[in-house]
C-alpha positions as CSV (number, residue, x, y, z in Angstrom):
1,M,-134.0,-6.6,40.7
2,I,-134.2,-3.9,43.3
3,R,-137.3,-2.7,45.0
4,L,-137.7,1.1,44.7
5,P,-139.5,3.4,47.1
6,L,-143.0,4.4,46.0
7,P,-143.7,8.2,45.7
8,P,-144.6,9.9,49.0
9,G,-148.2,9.3,50.0
10,T,-148.8,6.3,47.7
11,Q,-149.4,3.9,50.5
12,E,-152.3,6.1,51.7
13,C,-154.0,5.4,48.3
14,F,-153.9,1.6,48.8
15,D,-155.5,-0.2,51.7
16,A,-152.9,-2.9,52.7
17,R,-155.8,-5.3,53.6
18,H,-156.9,-5.4,50.0
19,C,-154.1,-4.0,47.9
20,F,-150.4,-4.4,47.0
21,A,-148.3,-1.8,45.3
22,A,-144.6,-2.1,44.4
23,L,-142.1,-0.5,42.1
24,A,-138.9,-2.3,41.1
25,S,-135.8,-1.5,39.0
26,W,-135.0,-4.2,36.6
27,S,-133.0,-4.8,33.3
28,G,-135.8,-6.1,31.1
29,G,-136.5,-9.7,30.1
30,D,-139.2,-12.0,31.3
31,W,-141.6,-9.6,33.1
32,P,-143.9,-12.4,34.4
33,R,-141.0,-14.0,36.2
34,A,-140.0,-10.6,37.6
35,V,-143.6,-9.9,38.9
36,A,-143.7,-13.3,40.6
37,E,-140.5,-12.5,42.3
38,V,-141.8,-9.1,43.5
39,V,-145.0,-10.6,45.0
40,R,-143.6,-13.9,46.3
41,R,-143.4,-12.7,50.0
42,H,-147.0,-11.4,50.1
43,P,-149.3,-13.8,51.9
44,V,-152.1,-13.5,49.3
45,L,-150.0,-13.2,46.1
46,Q,-147.2,-15.7,47.0
47,S,-148.8,-18.4,44.8
48,V,-148.7,-16.2,41.6
49,E,-146.7,-18.1,39.0
50,P,-145.2,-16.6,35.8
51,A,-147.1,-19.1,33.6
52,L,-150.4,-17.8,35.1
53,L,-149.4,-14.2,34.4
54,R,-148.6,-15.1,30.8
55,K,-151.8,-17.0,30.3
56,H,-154.3,-14.7,32.1
57,T,-153.2,-11.2,31.4
58,Q,-153.8,-9.0,28.4
59,E,-152.3,-5.7,27.3
60,V,-154.0,-2.5,28.3
61,L,-154.0,-0.4,25.1
62,S,-154.4,3.1,26.5
63,P,-152.9,5.2,29.3
64,A,-156.4,6.2,30.3
65,G,-157.3,2.5,30.8
66,A,-154.2,2.1,33.0
67,F,-155.3,5.1,35.1
68,E,-158.8,3.6,35.4
69,L,-157.3,0.3,36.6
70,A,-155.1,2.1,39.1
71,T,-158.2,3.9,40.4
72,L,-160.2,0.6,40.7
73,I,-157.3,-1.1,42.5
74,S,-156.8,1.8,44.9
75,A,-160.4,2.7,45.7
76,G,-162.8,0.2,44.2
77,S,-164.4,-2.9,45.5
78,L,-164.4,-6.0,43.4
79,L,-167.4,-7.4,45.4
80,V,-169.7,-4.4,46.0
81,A,-171.4,-3.0,42.9
82,H,-169.9,0.4,42.1
83,A,-173.4,2.0,42.2
84,D,-173.6,1.0,45.9
85,A,-170.1,2.3,46.6
86,V,-168.6,5.8,46.3
87,S,-168.4,6.3,42.5
88,L,-165.0,5.9,41.1
89,R,-165.9,8.3,38.4
90,T,-166.4,11.1,40.9
91,P,-163.3,13.4,40.8
92,D,-161.0,12.9,43.8
93,P,-158.0,15.3,43.2
94,K,-155.9,13.8,46.0
95,R,-156.3,10.2,44.7
96,E,-155.8,11.3,41.1
97,Q,-152.6,13.2,41.9
98,C,-151.3,10.2,43.8
99,L,-152.1,7.7,41.0
100,R,-150.6,10.0,38.3
101,R,-147.4,10.3,40.3
102,L,-147.2,6.6,40.7
103,L,-147.8,5.8,37.0
104,E,-145.2,8.5,36.0
105,C,-142.6,6.6,38.0
106,L,-142.3,4.2,35.1
107,G,-141.1,6.9,32.7
108,E,-141.8,7.0,29.0
109,G,-143.6,4.4,27.0
110,P,-144.7,1.8,29.5
111,T,-146.7,-1.3,28.5
112,Y,-149.5,-2.3,30.8
113,F,-151.0,-5.7,31.5
114,T,-154.1,-6.7,33.4
115,N,-156.3,-9.7,34.2
116,H,-159.4,-7.5,34.0
117,G,-161.6,-8.8,31.2
118,G,-162.3,-5.3,29.9
119,A,-158.9,-5.3,28.2
120,E,-160.6,-7.5,25.5
121,E,-162.4,-4.3,24.4
122,G,-159.2,-2.6,23.3
123,R,-158.6,1.1,23.5
124,D,-162.3,1.8,24.3
125,A,-162.3,-0.4,27.4
126,D,-164.2,0.9,30.4
127,F,-162.4,-0.5,33.4
128,L,-164.8,1.2,35.8
129,T,-167.9,-0.5,34.5
130,T,-170.1,-2.1,37.2
131,A,-170.0,-5.6,35.5
132,F,-166.8,-7.2,34.4
133,H,-165.0,-10.5,34.4
134,A,-161.5,-11.3,35.5
135,D,-159.2,-14.2,35.2
136,V,-158.3,-15.0,38.8
137,I,-154.6,-15.3,39.3
138,A,-154.1,-15.1,43.1
139,G,-155.7,-18.3,44.2
140,P,-158.9,-18.3,46.3
141,T,-159.5,-14.6,46.0
142,L,-161.1,-12.3,43.4
143,D,-158.2,-10.1,42.1
144,I,-157.4,-7.4,39.6
145,C,-153.9,-6.5,38.7
146,L,-152.2,-3.7,36.7
147,I,-148.6,-4.4,35.8
148,G,-146.6,-1.6,34.1
149,V,-143.4,-2.6,32.3
150,T,-140.5,-0.6,30.8
151,N,-137.0,-1.7,30.0
152,Q,-135.9,-0.3,33.4
153,R,-138.8,-0.4,35.8
154,L,-141.7,-2.6,36.8
155,L,-144.8,-1.4,38.6
156,V,-147.1,-4.0,40.2
157,L,-150.6,-2.9,41.6
158,W,-152.9,-5.6,42.8
159,R,-156.3,-5.6,44.5
160,F,-157.6,-8.8,46.1
161,E,-160.8,-9.6,48.0
162,E,-162.2,-12.8,49.5
163,D,-164.8,-14.2,47.2
């Protein structure tokens, strides 16, 4: 597996203190094992195990849901109620363009996975709701991930905050 550069400006969309973003080339197979390899050197995510990913993630059934999750990961807080923060539903053309370019890096037909409990609601999931549950995967932190998978690429976006 080879790490690929993210589109220009992507790092500006993700605060390194609370976020992780990576794109990798891979040949398919066991995506949880590949994700664990991608994040293993990150100090917060190094304890992520493939078995935890398999057990605590669900498929995101719509591209709109994946975009909402990318928005939450890039600009939302997991600890501050969204009503008290800048609304993630307020249009932000620069952020939206950055996130669309990033998701487009996967190419056609990606499958997305997350530990955000809203995925249980299927295609109608609202990932920007102010109240949600998540299956914590990254140890002592509150975390939300979005993992995009195709036969050739893997996108890992993760937000983590101290509980």
